[in-house]
C-alpha atoms as one frame of an Amber mdcrd trajectory, in Angstrom:
protein
  18.065  -3.615 -15.522  14.801  -2.924 -13.686  11.449  -2.250 -15.358   9.047
  -0.004 -13.430   5.436   0.021 -14.595   3.163   2.835 -13.449   6.275   5.001
 -13.520   4.391   8.310 -13.482   2.283   7.571 -10.379   2.584   8.333  -6.681
   4.764   5.267  -6.084   6.392   4.993  -9.510   7.954   8.455  -9.507   9.853
   8.087  -6.202  10.712   4.471  -7.048  12.345   5.448 -10.343  14.292   8.191
  -8.569  15.403   5.866  -5.773  16.601   3.171  -8.166  18.379   5.663 -10.424
  20.118   7.244  -7.430  21.338   3.769  -6.446  22.973   3.385  -9.850  20.465
   0.959 -11.351  19.554   0.915 -15.026  15.834   1.717 -15.116  13.148   1.454
 -17.774  10.201   3.671 -16.799   6.978   2.370 -18.351   3.722   4.250 -18.778
   0.941   4.524 -21.313   2.031   8.071 -22.149   4.032   8.563 -25.321   6.642
  10.606 -23.449   7.433  11.629 -19.882   9.265  14.744 -18.709  11.489  15.024
 -15.677  12.969  11.530 -15.539  16.352  11.220 -13.832  19.392  11.174 -16.080
  19.970   7.784 -17.638  16.407   6.514 -17.139  14.741   5.368 -20.349  11.009
   5.714 -20.962   8.968   3.153 -22.848   5.316   3.478 -23.751   3.325   0.287
 -23.162  -0.059  -0.896 -21.939  -0.237  -3.912 -19.617  -3.587  -4.767 -21.192
  -1.770  -5.354 -24.511   0.821  -8.087 -23.836   2.318  -7.660 -27.296   3.508
  -4.201 -26.168   5.592  -5.725 -23.408   8.173  -7.859 -25.213  10.476  -4.979
 -26.249  10.078  -3.448 -22.782  11.049  -6.597 -20.881  13.863  -7.871 -23.123
  17.148  -7.883 -21.233  15.676  -6.824 -17.887  16.294  -8.636 -14.599  13.480
  -7.354 -12.366   9.969  -5.960 -12.716   7.896  -3.670 -10.527   4.323  -4.537
 -11.433   1.628  -1.968 -10.734  -1.846  -2.617 -12.107  -4.294   0.231 -12.596
  -7.450   0.087 -10.512  -8.144  -3.445  -9.374  -6.579  -5.007 -12.475  -9.816
  -6.673 -13.554  -9.133  -6.199 -17.278  -5.641  -7.695 -17.265  -4.302 -11.139
 -18.106  -1.631 -11.635 -15.431  -0.419 -14.921 -16.916   0.275 -13.192 -20.228
   2.119 -10.335 -18.502   4.218 -12.687 -16.398   4.852 -14.951 -19.372   6.217
 -11.972 -21.304   8.384 -11.127 -18.309   9.867 -14.635 -18.197  10.437 -14.614
 -21.947  12.305 -11.312 -21.633  14.669 -12.721 -19.031  13.097 -11.191 -15.944
  13.650 -13.368 -12.875  12.240 -11.216 -10.069   8.876  -9.438  -9.750   7.603
  -7.090  -7.041   3.832  -6.662  -7.167   2.103  -3.606  -5.719  -1.154  -5.043
  -4.438  -3.446  -3.781  -1.668  -4.038  -4.597   1.969  -7.639  -5.474   1.082
  -6.488  -8.211  -1.293  -5.533 -10.045   1.872  -8.274  -8.892   4.237 -11.169
  -9.058   1.737 -10.032 -11.492  -0.984 -13.574 -12.456  -2.004 -14.907  -8.908
  -2.351 -15.913  -7.818  -5.844 -13.649  -4.785  -5.543 -10.459  -6.658  -4.589
 -10.860 -10.229  -5.871  -9.054  -9.351  -9.154  -5.989  -8.187  -7.215  -6.073
 -11.359  -5.147  -6.095 -13.361  -8.394  -3.090 -11.405  -9.680  -1.270 -12.152
  -6.420  -1.894 -15.856  -6.985  -0.615 -15.628 -10.545   2.573 -13.942  -9.328
   3.124 -16.636  -6.706   2.711 -19.360  -9.331   4.749 -17.603 -12.033   8.042
 -19.399 -11.451   9.700 -16.030 -10.790  11.158 -14.784  -7.527   8.351 -12.683
  -6.098   7.579 -10.175  -3.380   4.080  -8.809  -2.784   3.471  -5.397  -1.221
   0.099  -4.782   0.420  -0.142  -1.121   1.427  -2.994   0.448   3.323  -4.546
   3.659   2.037  -2.049   6.090   0.502  -1.513   9.390   2.305  -1.613  10.931
  -1.173  -5.317  10.068  -1.464  -5.861  13.302   0.463  -4.793  15.244  -2.633
  -8.499  14.875  -3.468  -9.149  17.393  -0.692  -6.845  20.005  -2.210  -9.460
  22.028  -4.182 -11.736  22.656  -1.185  -8.805  23.279   1.142  -7.384  25.847
  -1.251 -10.734  27.534  -1.845 -12.455  27.253   1.525 -10.008  25.708   4.034
 -12.562  22.894   4.345 -12.498  19.107   4.055 -15.635  17.013   3.527 -15.268
  13.261   4.095 -17.209  10.362   5.622 -16.463   8.443   8.823 -14.632  11.360
  10.396 -13.388   9.525  13.485 -12.604   6.065  12.077  -8.856   5.531  12.279
  -6.833   3.639   9.664  -3.052   3.345   9.281  -2.338   4.811   5.862   1.127
   4.869   4.332   3.444   7.307   2.579   3.936   6.383  -1.105   7.620   7.249
  -0.657   7.900   4.466   1.921   6.230   2.028  -0.472   8.748   3.049  -3.136
  11.710   2.525  -0.821  10.494  -0.929   0.232   9.932  -1.816  -3.435  13.446
  -0.660  -4.338  14.943  -2.909  -1.648  12.895  -5.923  -2.783  13.760  -5.359
  -6.441  17.491  -5.252  -5.703  17.763  -7.856  -2.944  16.690 -11.474  -3.399
  16.470 -11.966   0.367  12.902 -10.667   0.164  11.723 -13.319  -2.300   8.632
 -15.213  -1.219   7.560 -12.516   1.245   4.293 -10.595   1.489   4.647  -7.264
   3.270   1.835  -5.168   4.708   2.839  -1.516   4.558   1.403   1.095   6.910
   2.441   4.264   8.630   3.402   4.445  12.317  -0.096   5.134  13.691  -3.712
   4.943  12.594  -5.301   8.342  11.942  -8.834   9.514  11.189  -9.975  11.855
   8.391 -10.590  14.547  10.995  -7.032  14.154  12.306  -5.553  14.209   8.821
  -7.417  17.428   8.001  -6.061  18.954  11.214  -2.518  17.894  10.285  -2.838
  19.634   6.919  -4.099  22.734   8.710  -1.111  22.653  11.042   1.254  22.422
   8.084  -0.564  25.339   6.448  -0.503  27.407   9.607  -4.275  27.898   9.297
  -7.182  25.830  10.614  -8.924  23.474   8.201 -12.586  22.858   8.968 -13.808
  19.255   8.807 -17.342  18.494   7.578 -18.503  14.910   7.964 -20.318  13.510
   4.942 -23.012  10.871   5.158 -22.229   7.514   3.578 -24.618   8.293   0.715
 -23.056  11.701   0.068 -19.631  10.085  -0.117 -20.942   7.329  -2.373 -22.445
   9.810  -4.847 -19.202  11.759  -4.963 -17.021   8.680  -5.443 -19.227   7.293
  -8.213 -18.118  10.194 -10.398 -14.695   8.586 -10.838 -14.920   5.021  -9.473
 -17.062   2.018 -10.512 -19.793   0.916  -8.129 -18.052  -2.251  -6.791 -14.901
  -0.294  -5.968 -16.947   2.433  -4.268 -18.777  -0.109  -2.120 -15.550  -1.894
  -1.206 -13.809   1.360  -0.353 -16.670   2.601   1.829 -16.726  -0.713   3.679
 -13.050  -0.355   4.559 -13.339   3.320   5.489 -16.477   2.881   7.571 -16.324
  -0.650   8.982 -12.655  -1.657   8.917 -11.705  -5.137  10.013  -9.261  -5.424
  12.920  -6.527  -6.452  10.470  -7.129  -3.241   8.508  -6.603  -1.118  11.615
  -3.394  -2.867  12.650  -0.125  -0.970  12.398   2.344  -3.216  10.587   6.046
  -3.505  11.480   7.046  -4.337   7.902   8.230  -0.903   6.704  10.555  -0.627
   9.693  11.695  -4.234   9.271  12.685  -3.746   5.626  14.055  -0.195   5.802
  15.563  -0.197   9.280  13.744   3.002  10.243  10.207   3.935  11.286   7.663
   4.666   8.570   6.892   8.304   7.856   3.899   9.910   9.551   0.995  11.611
   7.828   2.098  14.920   9.339   5.498  14.481   7.680   3.848  13.752   4.334
   1.572  16.805   4.694   4.518  19.097   5.442   6.438  17.847   2.392   3.433
  18.251   0.081   1.819  21.346   1.548   2.239  23.348  -1.673  -0.644  21.344
  -3.154  -3.008  22.698  -0.476  -2.014  26.379  -0.419
């Protein structure tokens, strides 16, 4: 049995579907009291990772755990979570971390994730760590202005980064959860090429069949907008990656292809599959 935390998110939803389609018994975990649309046979359990006492009945009898921590995980006790996992019989954990936990481990925004990685490595469980770049699905934030005005406003219009399709993350996670050959590995997950915000806006326009205008924000304009839903340290860390990426953050990784035996999906492919959100 496999426990999937964050089961209602951009990675959790396709991961639950992939595991269920493979015939696995799946426990989908979220903080919600109920979840609609789960595949047949998938059980939902309500639990909060910040409350370790919630986790014992969720973990009991399970073999593997997909661990997704909200935000940077600063409010969590990873040792308590992993201890509950061991007590429940879990022997394998796949952690969804972030590329920046490796490239910027001392930054205020990503140091908590780096600490959780260390706890997973020292947990005594079989472990695999996934470090994705920016999710293609982050561009859902552009949907309101694309729908209303066919316009995107974003900073650093021509800085290219290799984002990744959440569906690819889910497929890699499913392989690692089911196959012990990936134990002890840390995978960086990116798409096939680095793209800029301007190029991603153009790709959405192509999928729409209408041009999408790109307006470049200043760093301060982007900061003010992001502060409405992100804490200051996370905003500063995010802007640093978007505006002054390190060479390692611009590198296209071979890991998706290595694990899945096929190339990673492109942003254009993701945009075409999700274009209804932008119409």
